[in-house]
Each structure stands twice: as C-alpha cells, then as structure tokens.
N, C-alpha and C positions, 0 to 999 in steps of 0.2 A: 528388201529382197525383190529382185526382178526375175520374171519368168517369161520364157517363150511359150505361147499357147496357140495351138492350131496354126503353127508356122509363122506367127506374127510376134515381133518383139516390141517392147515399149520404146517410145521416143521421148526423151526427157531433156528439156532445154538445160543448157549448162548453168544457167543462173537459178534454176529451181533447186530446192533443198528437199530431199526425201529421207525421212528418218530410217535408220537401219532395220527397224522392226515393222515398217510399212510393207505391204505386199502390192506390187504393180505387175499385172499379168496380162499378156497378150497385146492386142492392137490398141494401146493406150498412148495418147499424145498429151504430154504435160508441158504447158507453155511457160514463158519467162516469169521469173520471180514468184513461182508457186511455192507453197510450203505444204508438205504432206507429212503429218505428224505421226507419232508412234502408234502402232496398232491399226492404222487406217488400211483399208483394202480398196484398191481400184482395179477392177477386173473386167476385161472384155470377153464375154462369154459368147463369142461368135459375131458380135457387132462391135463397132469402135466406141471408145470413150475419148472425148476431147475436152481438155481443160484449157481455158484461155489464159490470160496473163493475170498475175496477182491473185490466184485462187488459193484459199487456205482450206485444207481438209484436216480437221482436227482429230484428236485421238479417237480411235475405234469407230470412225465413220466408215460406211460402206458405199461405194459407187460401183454399180454393176450394169453392164449393157447386155442385151441378148441379140440374136440375129435379127429378130423382128423389131427390136426397140433399142437403137443406139442411144448413147448419152452425149449431150453437148452441154457444157457449162461455160458460160460467158466469162467476161473479165470482172475482176474485183468482187468475187463471190466468196462468202464464208459458209462452209459446211460444218456445223457444230459437232461437238463430241457425241458419238453414238447415233448420229443421223444416218439415214439411208436414202439413197437416190437410185432407183431402178428404172432404166430405160426411159429417161425423161429429158426434156430440154429446159434448161435454166438460163434465162437471159442475164444481162449484165447487172451488177450491183445488187444482187439478191442476198438476203440474209436467211439462212436456214438454221434455226436455233437447235439447241441440244435436243436430241431424241426425235427430231422430226422424221416423217416418212413421206417420200414422194414416189408414186408408183408409175408403172409403165404407161407410156403414151401421154403423160401429163406435160403441160407446158406452163412455166412460171414466168410471167412478164417482168420486165426490167424494174428494178428498185422495189420489188415486193419483199414482204417479210412473212415468213412462216415461223411462228413463235413456238416456244418449248412444247414438245410432244404433240404438236399439231400434225394433221395428215392431209396430204393432197392426193386424192384418190385417182385411180385408173382413168386415163383419158380426160382428166379434168384440166380446164384451161383457166388460169388466173390472169386477168388483165394487169397491165403495168400498175405498180404502186398498190397492189392489193395487200391487205394485212389479214392473215389468218390468226385469230386469237389463240392464246395458250390452250392446248388440249382440244381445240375445235377440229372439225372435219370439213374440207372443201371437196365438193363432189359435183361432177357434171360440167357441161358446156352449154350455156354460161355457168360458171361455178356458183353453187349455193354454199354458203357458209353456215354450218350448223353446229350447235354445242353437242357434246357427246351424249347428253341425256335424251336427245331426239333420235334414238336408235332406229325406230321404225321408219322414219323418213330417210335416214341415211341408208338403211338396208334396201328400201324400195329403189332408191337411185342406184345402189350398187348392183342390184339384180339386172337392171337395164344395161349396165356397163359390162356385164358378163366377164368377170375376172378369170374363171377357169378356161373359158373359150379363148379370150383375147391373149392371155399370157401363156397358157399351156396347150391350147388347141384341143381341149377336152370339153365335151358337152356337159353342162351342169346336171342334166337329167340322167346321165349315165349311172346305172345302179351301183357300180363299183368305182365311183368317181375317184376316191383317194387311191385306190389300187392303180387305176390307169394313170393318174396324175404323177404319183411318186415313181412309178416304173419308167414312164416316159422322161420325166425330168432327171431321174437318176442316170439314165443312159446318156443324156447330154452332159451331165456333170462328170461322168466317168471319163470323159475325154481329157480331164486333167491328169490322168494317170501317165500321159505321155509328155507332160510339161517338162521343160528343161530349165533349171536354174541358171541364170546368166551371170550372177555375181557371187559365186562360191567363195567363201572366205579362205 
C-alpha cells in the first residue's frame, strides 16, 4: 500500500518488489532491486527515507524518519523481521538481525552486524565492521558495547543522550513528561488523517 503523506509520494524503482501488505508512506525513495516484504512499514514522518540498491526489508520491520532525523540506508543492507530503524543512517552492507532496534541520530558503519534483539541507541556511532552481540546495547560516541545486565551503565549513558529532548523536544525534568510527550507526538501523528492512498484496489 502506498500513501501520499504531507504532499509527498513514494518513489519506487521499477525493479523493486514491494509486497501488497507493506506500507510505504510519504517521501520515501526505494532503490533498484529492493525487496520490501509483507507487513513492513517504511514511513517518512516529515523527513525523507532513502533506501539504496538491493536492500531487503523483511516481514514486519519498521523504518521511520522524522523531520529532525531522516533515514538513509545504503546498498546491500538486510533489515531483519521485526527490526526497527528510526531516524538513523545505515551504511552499505550492514546486517540488522531479527528484532534489532536502531534509534534516532545513530550511524552504523559499513559491514557492521547488529545481531538478534540488539539495540543501537540514540546518537550512537558504530565504526565500520562493528559487531553488536545478541541482545547487547551499543550506546554513545564512540560506541560502548554493553550486555543487558549492565543496566546502570546503559542508563547513565542514556541520560546523557537525552532521549525525550532529542526525539520529542520535551525536557526530561518536566513534571508531566508523558502528558507533554504524548500530546505533542500525537499532534504530529494526527497528520496521517489527511493521507491519500495511491494504489486503491
């Protein structure tokens, strides 16, 4: 399913294959020989999403850009089932395994591997050929790779990266943080009410 969003339509190379149950919304460019499988969502929420050549986006993966954090995915990248890429840059020949999470402002260097259920946190930079082990967390610049049982170290680094401020523009110390965050984010998402489906059956 293809949608116009905020006046922008997807551009899909004629050699790319997009499953009929995938959602492609807004300012999205899909390059040659890409494969977008069933249930995948590729959505430009005010900023562009660009997929290079030979990118595979597997079932139920989500790729989302925002006005502040566009997405660029290089050539020969595999985004595994259930993986999420939000507002990040992924260089060529990267493997993002099943269930991985890549957050806004992150950059993943060429030929890196982010293994099953691993996380590349906000504004984290992975050098080329970095491997993030299964279930581990990469955080910061330069990236520190930490197992999930080192929560206090991960949390300390996360606080410095300021997720609510960077992604949503809300001060973490705001007394009604979740009220401000959900109302602001909800207003932005409500713009989908005016989307127009481009490929009605």
